[in-house]
C-alpha positions as CSV (number, residue, x, y, z in Angstrom):
1,M,8.6,8.5,-6.4
2,T,6.7,10.5,-3.9
3,V,8.2,10.8,-0.3
4,Q,5.6,8.4,0.9
5,H,6.5,5.8,-1.9
6,E,10.4,6.0,-0.8
7,V,9.4,5.7,2.9
8,A,7.4,2.6,1.7
9,A,10.3,1.0,-0.1
10,E,12.7,1.6,2.6
11,S,10.2,0.0,5.3
12,A,9.7,-3.1,3.1
13,G,13.2,-4.4,3.6
14,E,15.1,-7.1,1.7
15,G,12.9,-9.4,-0.2
16,Q,9.7,-7.6,0.9
17,E,7.2,-5.9,-1.5
18,A,6.7,-2.2,-0.4
19,L,3.1,-1.8,0.6
20,E,0.3,1.0,1.2
21,V,-2.6,1.3,2.6
22,W,-5.9,3.6,2.1
23,I,-9.5,3.7,3.4
24,D,-12.8,4.1,1.2
25,Q,-14.6,6.8,3.4
26,D,-17.8,5.9,1.5
27,L,-17.8,2.4,2.9
28,C,-16.5,3.1,6.5
29,T,-18.9,2.3,9.1
30,G,-16.8,4.0,12.1
31,D,-16.3,0.7,14.1
32,G,-12.7,1.7,15.0
33,I,-11.4,-1.8,14.5
34,C,-8.6,-0.8,12.5
35,V,-7.6,1.9,15.1
36,Q,-7.6,-0.7,17.6
37,Y,-5.2,-3.0,15.5
38,A,-2.9,-0.4,14.3
39,P,-3.4,3.1,16.0
40,E,-0.2,4.3,14.5
41,V,-1.5,3.9,10.8
42,F,-5.0,4.5,11.2
43,E,-7.2,7.0,13.4
44,L,-10.9,7.9,13.7
45,D,-11.7,11.7,13.0
46,I,-14.3,13.8,14.5
47,D,-16.7,13.1,11.5
48,G,-16.5,9.5,13.1
49,L,-14.9,7.8,9.8
50,A,-11.4,6.3,10.0
51,Y,-8.5,7.6,8.1
52,V,-4.8,6.9,7.3
53,K,-2.1,8.9,8.9
54,S,1.4,9.7,7.5
55,A,4.5,8.6,8.9
56,D,4.5,12.0,10.6
57,D,1.2,11.0,12.6
58,E,-0.7,13.5,10.2
59,L,-4.3,12.4,9.5
60,L,-4.7,12.2,5.6
61,Q,-8.2,13.2,4.8
62,E,-7.9,13.3,1.0
63,A,-9.9,11.1,-0.7
64,G,-7.8,8.1,-1.5
65,A,-5.2,9.0,0.5
66,T,-2.2,6.2,1.1
67,T,0.3,5.6,3.6
68,P,3.4,3.3,3.5
69,V,2.5,0.0,5.7
70,P,5.6,-0.1,8.3
71,L,6.7,-3.8,8.0
72,P,6.6,-4.3,11.9
73,L,2.7,-3.2,11.6
74,L,2.1,-5.6,8.3
75,R,0.2,-8.3,10.5
76,D,-1.7,-5.7,12.3
77,V,-2.9,-3.8,9.1
78,V,-3.4,-6.9,7.4
79,D,-6.0,-8.2,10.3
80,S,-7.4,-4.6,9.9
81,A,-8.4,-5.2,6.6
82,K,-9.8,-8.8,7.1
83,E,-11.9,-7.7,10.2
84,C,-13.2,-4.4,8.9
85,P,-17.2,-4.5,8.8
86,G,-17.3,-2.0,6.3
87,D,-15.0,-3.8,3.9
88,C,-13.1,-0.3,3.3
89,I,-9.4,-1.0,3.8
90,H,-7.1,-1.7,0.7
91,V,-3.7,-2.8,1.2
92,R,-2.0,-2.8,-2.2
93,R,1.6,-3.2,-3.5
94,V,3.3,0.2,-4.4
95,S,5.0,-1.1,-7.6
96,D,2.0,-2.0,-9.6
97,R,-0.6,-0.9,-7.2
98,V,-2.3,-4.4,-7.1
99,E,-4.3,-5.0,-3.9
100,V,-2.9,-7.9,-2.0
101,Y,-5.4,-7.4,1.0
102,G,-8.6,-6.1,1.2
103,P,-12.1,-6.2,-0.7
104,D,-10.5,-6.1,-4.2
105,A,-7.9,-8.6,-3.6
106,E,-7.1,-10.9,-6.2
């Protein structure tokens, strides 16, 4: 298990599934709605696209980079995924990588 996954598992708390989030920059429109909802998790880069940030506030620019969803910010991250005009925010369970919020949610 990677460090990010350990943090996600710890942040999920009792009875909660650990979740992670990633952004598909190919679909990002740069509107910044995600940053408005959850600036602790998302950030716009100089290229005008949104990226996720690590728990250490580091911008993760690798394609498909994920970051844990802190339980206190879950609603904000989910709202970001729902309101995103580019449908590019994906929230999935860490355990089986099934998307639970976002364009590919079941």
